[in-house]
Each structure stands twice: as C-alpha cells, then as structure tokens.
C-alpha positions as CSV (number, residue, x, y, z in Angstrom):
1,M,68.0,106.5,7.4
2,N,70.3,109.3,9.3
3,M,67.9,110.4,12.0
4,L,65.6,108.7,14.1
5,V,62.2,110.8,15.4
6,V,60.5,109.7,18.0
7,L,56.9,112.1,18.3
8,G,53.5,111.9,19.9
9,P,51.4,113.6,22.4
10,T,52.2,115.0,25.7
11,A,52.7,112.1,28.3
12,S,53.1,109.3,25.8
13,G,56.4,108.0,26.7
14,K,58.5,109.6,24.1
15,T,61.3,110.5,26.2
16,A,61.8,106.7,28.0
17,L,61.5,105.5,24.5
18,G,63.7,107.8,22.8
19,V,66.3,107.5,25.5
20,R,66.2,103.6,25.2
21,L,66.6,103.7,21.3
22,A,69.6,106.0,21.8
23,G,71.1,103.6,24.1
24,A,70.7,100.6,21.9
25,F,71.8,102.5,18.6
26,G,74.4,104.7,19.8
27,G,72.3,107.6,19.6
28,E,72.2,111.2,21.3
29,I,69.0,113.0,22.1
30,I,67.6,116.2,20.2
31,S,64.8,117.6,22.2
32,A,61.9,119.1,20.0
33,D,60.0,120.6,22.8
34,S,59.3,124.7,22.4
35,R,60.0,125.0,26.4
36,Q,62.6,122.6,27.1
37,V,65.1,125.1,25.5
38,Y,64.6,127.5,28.4
39,R,66.6,127.6,31.6
40,G,64.5,127.5,34.6
41,L,61.4,125.7,33.4
42,D,62.1,122.0,34.8
43,I,59.1,120.9,36.2
44,G,56.4,122.2,34.1
45,A,58.4,121.7,31.0
46,G,58.7,118.1,32.0
47,K,62.5,118.0,31.2
48,D,62.8,114.6,33.7
49,L,66.6,114.8,33.1
50,G,67.0,111.7,35.1
51,E,65.5,109.7,32.2
52,Y,68.6,110.5,30.3
53,V,70.6,108.3,32.8
54,P,69.3,104.7,32.2
55,D,71.3,102.0,34.6
56,G,73.7,104.6,35.3
57,R,74.7,105.6,31.8
58,A,74.4,109.2,30.5
59,I,72.6,109.5,27.1
60,P,73.8,112.7,25.8
61,Y,71.2,115.4,25.0
62,H,71.0,118.6,23.0
63,L,68.6,121.8,23.1
64,I,67.5,121.4,26.6
65,D,68.6,124.4,29.0
66,V,70.2,126.5,25.8
67,V,68.6,130.0,26.5
68,D,67.5,132.3,29.3
69,L,63.7,133.0,29.7
70,S,64.2,136.7,28.6
71,H,65.3,135.1,25.3
72,E,62.8,135.3,22.5
73,F,63.6,132.0,21.1
74,S,62.0,131.0,17.5
75,V,61.3,128.3,15.2
76,F,64.2,129.6,13.0
77,E,66.5,129.3,16.0
78,Y,65.3,126.0,17.1
79,Q,66.1,124.9,13.1
80,Q,69.5,126.3,13.1
81,R,70.5,125.1,16.4
82,C,68.9,121.5,15.5
83,F,71.0,121.4,12.1
84,D,74.0,122.1,14.3
85,A,73.4,119.4,16.7
86,F,72.5,117.2,13.8
87,G,76.2,118.1,12.1
88,E,78.0,117.6,15.5
89,I,76.4,114.1,16.3
90,T,76.7,112.7,13.0
91,S,80.4,113.9,12.8
92,R,81.2,111.6,15.9
93,G,79.7,108.6,14.1
94,A,76.6,108.7,16.5
95,L,72.8,108.7,15.4
96,P,70.6,111.8,16.1
97,V,67.3,110.8,17.8
98,M,64.8,113.8,17.8
99,V,62.5,113.4,20.6
100,G,59.3,115.9,21.1
101,G,55.8,117.0,20.6
102,T,56.2,120.3,19.1
103,G,55.0,119.8,15.4
104,L,56.1,123.1,14.2
105,Y,59.5,122.5,15.4
106,I,60.0,118.8,13.8
107,E,58.4,120.0,10.6
108,A,60.8,123.0,10.2
109,V,63.7,120.4,10.5
110,L,62.3,117.4,8.5
111,K,60.9,119.4,5.7
112,G,64.0,122.0,5.8
113,Y,62.1,125.2,5.9
114,R,64.0,127.9,4.4
115,M,64.1,130.7,6.5
116,V,65.7,133.7,7.4
117,E,66.1,135.7,10.3
118,A,65.4,139.3,8.8
119,P,66.3,142.2,10.9
120,E,64.1,145.1,10.8
121,N,64.7,147.9,8.1
122,S,63.4,151.2,9.1
123,A,64.2,152.8,5.9
124,L,62.0,150.2,4.1
125,R,59.2,150.4,6.5
126,E,59.3,154.2,6.0
127,A,59.1,153.9,2.1
128,L,56.1,151.3,2.7
129,E,54.1,153.3,5.1
130,R,53.4,155.7,2.1
131,L,51.9,152.7,0.0
132,S,48.3,151.3,-0.1
133,D,47.2,147.9,1.0
134,E,46.6,147.0,-2.5
135,A,50.3,148.1,-3.8
136,L,51.8,146.4,-0.4
137,A,50.0,143.1,-1.6
138,A,51.1,143.4,-5.2
139,R,54.7,144.3,-4.1
140,L,54.6,141.0,-1.7
141,A,53.2,139.0,-4.7
142,S,55.8,140.1,-6.9
143,L,58.5,138.9,-4.2
144,K,56.8,135.8,-3.4
145,P,54.4,134.7,-6.4
146,E,54.1,131.1,-4.8
147,L,52.9,132.6,-1.4
148,H,50.8,130.0,0.7
149,N,50.1,132.0,3.8
150,T,47.5,134.7,2.7
151,T,47.0,135.6,6.1
152,D,49.6,138.0,5.7
153,L,47.5,139.7,2.9
154,T,44.8,140.7,5.6
155,D,46.7,142.6,8.0
156,R,48.7,145.8,7.1
157,G,51.5,145.4,9.8
158,R,51.9,141.4,8.8
159,L,52.2,142.5,5.1
160,M,54.9,144.9,5.7
161,R,56.8,142.7,7.8
162,A,56.3,139.8,5.3
163,I,57.7,142.3,2.5
164,E,60.8,142.9,4.7
165,I,61.4,139.6,5.3
166,A,61.1,138.5,1.4
167,E,63.2,141.4,0.3
168,Y,65.8,140.3,3.2
169,A,65.7,136.6,1.8
170,R,66.0,137.7,-2.0
171,D,69.3,139.4,-1.0
172,H,70.7,136.7,1.9
173,P,69.8,133.4,0.8
174,P,69.4,130.8,3.5
175,A,72.5,128.1,3.5
176,P,71.4,124.7,2.2
177,A,69.7,122.4,4.9
178,P,71.4,119.2,5.7
179,R,69.9,116.1,3.9
180,I,67.9,114.5,6.7
181,R,66.5,111.1,5.8
182,P,64.3,110.4,9.2
183,F,62.8,107.3,10.3
184,I,59.7,108.4,12.3
185,L,58.3,106.4,15.3
186,G,54.7,107.8,16.7
187,M,53.6,107.0,20.3
188,R,49.8,105.8,20.0
189,W,47.8,105.4,23.1
190,E,43.9,104.7,23.4
191,R,42.4,108.2,24.5
192,R,41.2,107.1,27.7
193,V,44.4,105.5,29.0
194,L,46.6,108.5,27.7
195,R,44.0,111.2,29.8
196,R,44.8,108.8,32.8
197,R,48.4,109.3,32.1
198,I,48.1,113.0,31.8
199,G,46.4,112.9,35.1
200,D,49.1,110.7,37.0
201,R,51.8,112.8,35.2
202,L,50.0,116.0,36.4
203,R,49.7,115.1,40.1
204,Q,53.4,113.9,40.1
205,R,54.4,117.3,38.9
206,F,52.4,119.1,41.5
207,G,53.8,116.7,44.1
208,A,57.5,117.3,42.8
209,G,57.0,121.1,43.3
210,M,55.7,122.4,39.9
211,L,53.5,125.3,41.8
212,E,56.5,126.2,43.8
213,E,58.5,126.5,40.8
214,V,56.4,129.1,39.1
215,E,56.4,130.8,42.7
216,G,60.2,131.0,42.3
217,L,60.1,132.5,38.6
218,R,57.8,135.3,39.9
219,A,60.5,135.8,42.7
220,Q,63.1,136.3,40.2
221,G,61.0,138.7,38.4
222,V,59.4,136.8,35.6
223,P,56.5,138.8,34.5
224,W,52.9,137.3,34.6
225,E,52.6,138.1,30.7
226,K,55.8,135.6,30.2
227,L,54.4,133.0,32.2
228,H,51.3,133.3,30.2
229,F,53.2,132.6,27.1
230,L,55.3,129.7,28.5
231,G,52.3,127.2,28.1
232,L,49.5,125.7,30.0
233,E,51.5,124.8,33.3
234,Y,52.6,127.8,33.7
235,R,49.6,129.9,32.5
236,Y,47.3,128.0,34.9
237,I,49.4,128.4,38.0
238,A,49.9,132.1,37.3
239,E,46.2,132.5,36.9
240,Y,45.9,130.6,40.5
241,L,48.8,132.6,42.3
242,Q,46.7,135.9,41.0
243,G,43.5,134.6,42.8
244,R,41.8,134.1,39.3
245,I,41.5,130.3,40.0
246,A,39.7,129.7,43.6
247,T,41.3,126.4,44.7
248,R,44.1,123.8,43.8
249,E,41.5,121.3,42.9
250,D,39.9,123.8,40.3
251,L,43.6,124.4,39.1
252,Y,44.4,120.6,38.8
253,E,40.7,120.0,37.1
254,G,41.0,123.0,34.7
255,L,44.7,122.3,33.8
256,W,44.4,118.6,33.1
257,T,41.3,119.4,30.9
258,A,43.4,121.9,28.9
259,I,46.3,119.3,28.8
260,C,44.1,116.7,27.4
261,Q,42.8,119.1,24.7
262,F,46.3,120.2,23.7
263,A,47.2,116.4,23.3
264,K,44.2,116.2,20.9
265,R,45.7,119.0,18.8
266,Q,49.0,117.2,18.7
267,E,47.6,114.3,17.4
268,T,45.7,116.1,14.8
269,W,49.2,117.8,13.6
270,F,50.7,114.4,13.4
271,R,47.9,113.1,11.2
272,R,48.1,116.2,9.0
273,M,51.8,115.2,8.7
274,E,50.9,111.9,7.4
275,R,48.5,113.2,4.8
276,N,51.2,115.5,3.6
277,G,53.6,112.6,3.0
278,A,55.4,111.8,6.3
279,L,55.9,108.0,7.1
280,I,55.1,107.7,10.6
281,H,55.3,104.0,12.0
282,W,53.0,104.2,14.9
283,V,54.0,102.2,18.3
284,D,51.5,101.2,20.6
285,N,51.7,102.0,24.3
286,A,55.3,103.1,23.9
287,A,56.2,99.5,23.7
288,P,60.1,99.2,23.2
289,E,60.7,96.0,21.9
290,P,58.4,96.6,18.7
291,A,60.3,99.9,18.4
292,L,63.6,98.5,18.4
293,N,62.4,95.9,15.9
294,L,61.3,98.4,13.5
295,V,64.3,100.5,13.8
296,R,66.8,97.3,13.3
297,T,65.1,96.7,9.8
298,R,66.7,100.1,9.1
299,C,69.9,99.7,10.8
300,G,71.2,96.4,9.5
301,A,74.1,94.9,11.8
302,G,73.9,98.0,13.7
303,R,74.9,100.4,11.0
304,L,73.1,103.3,9.6
305,S,71.6,103.0,5.8
C-alpha cells in the first residue's frame, strides 16, 4: 500500500476522517473533488479548510484552490496533477491520502487511465469533413480497435474529435503512470441518517453565507452559465437569484432533494467500482477507530507495505 483512499458520498464525513488518518500515519491530503480545485468556490464546494488543522497542527493538502474559475479543468489535468502530488508526497516519505467523492477523478488515478491532451488539428479536421460517417467510423476503428465508448460513433462531431485524439495519442504516447497500490476506505451511512446529515450541513452552509458567496461571484462577473456548470449549490442559488425559484424555503427544499439524489448516484458509482474489482473496506458512520485499525493492518509498525 502506497496510497490511502477515503471515498464516500457527500456529507459522509470523509474529510474529517481523512485528516485524522493523515495525522496518524504521517500523511498529506490529496483532494478528489471536481469543484475544490477552483479558487473562489469555498462554502458551496465544502472546502472546510479549518478541518485541516486538527488540534492546531496543520495537515498539508493538495489540489485545492489551484485554478481560477475561467480555467476549464479536466479529468486529464486532475490525473496529471494528482500524479505529480503523489510523487512529491512520497519523495518526502509521507503517505498520500486521497479524499473525495468525485468517482471519475478517483478512478482515473487508481486505474491509471491512459489519456492525452490532444490539441485541435485544423488540417486533420478539414480532411475528415470530406469523409462520410461510415468512413469516419472505419478510421476510428482502425485507430482504436478496442473502442469501448461507442457513443463516439453516433455523433459526427464526437467521431471526428475521437479520431483527432486517437491520432495524436498514436504519435504522442502518454508517460507511464506511477504504480499506485491503494488501500481504499469507503464511508457508509444508513440512508435516512445521511439525508439528515445533508440537511444539517446545507443549513449550516446557508448560515455561513453560501448565498452571499454566489452573489459575490456574480459581482465579479462570473456568468450564469458558469455557475450552472459548477454544481448543484451554485446552480440552484443562481436559479433563485434569477427569480426562477420563488422563496428561500423552496430553494432549500429543492437543493436538499437534489443533493440527496446526487449522493445516491455517488453510492452507485462506488458500488460499480467494487463490481469492477476495486476492494473497498467499508467504515460505518465514519467511525475513526475501526478505520485506524484497518489501516494499521497494512502499515505495520507505522511503515508502508
């Protein structure tokens, strides 16, 4: 084991437990959250940076507040930045502790997805435009005979982009991923309790100024479309500020329902990870002692194995 992973649905206590484990085993946190990478998304994205200083001792963290909102952050960029952080942390003899709920980001790292960031190739696109859909599909099949994402074959624009990426990857193979041997802890709560925790946290965030945070982003010129892209809290508050949600009570109820549904989708993702071979050690109610004991079995005498 050379990386500890703490995953779970929203409001499941991942951060507090991850920080506790990092403190116990000489670790540093790597956030696996698609919104916490953005500067300016604080309350709505649940950064809760105060949790990274338990008992006055700061736990180092990575991939939080790394890009501006104008930046289009991708899974590829997350993977590369995470690999870099993994290398930095292990070079110091510390334990990387990945904490988050963005399943795609977690899998991109743990499975070492081979991805490249392919630039647009205008000459290639011009040549592809002259081909029929059938010829495009045949060209992609010749480049990627193992193609799994067949949705690329149903849309001409996606088909051309897939060819563009495949041809670039052929000539620019990605660097090998670091060998990551994860020990994965999953947070598990009874559904009714998790829904209550989501409601409690949502009320706390409104009290902490989440609505005012979104008003401030608008005042800085962040467009409504960007807010909609940034996830449920920013999307629903943007709808409220535009008068499309009538009252604050309607805002709270609609947002709470949407977050509960999102938590179910996260749980579905993690169950699919298990079906695909990931070994997840489930911890009920984010209980710290069982989690500490589970990790100790893989870190005899405090050393990584």
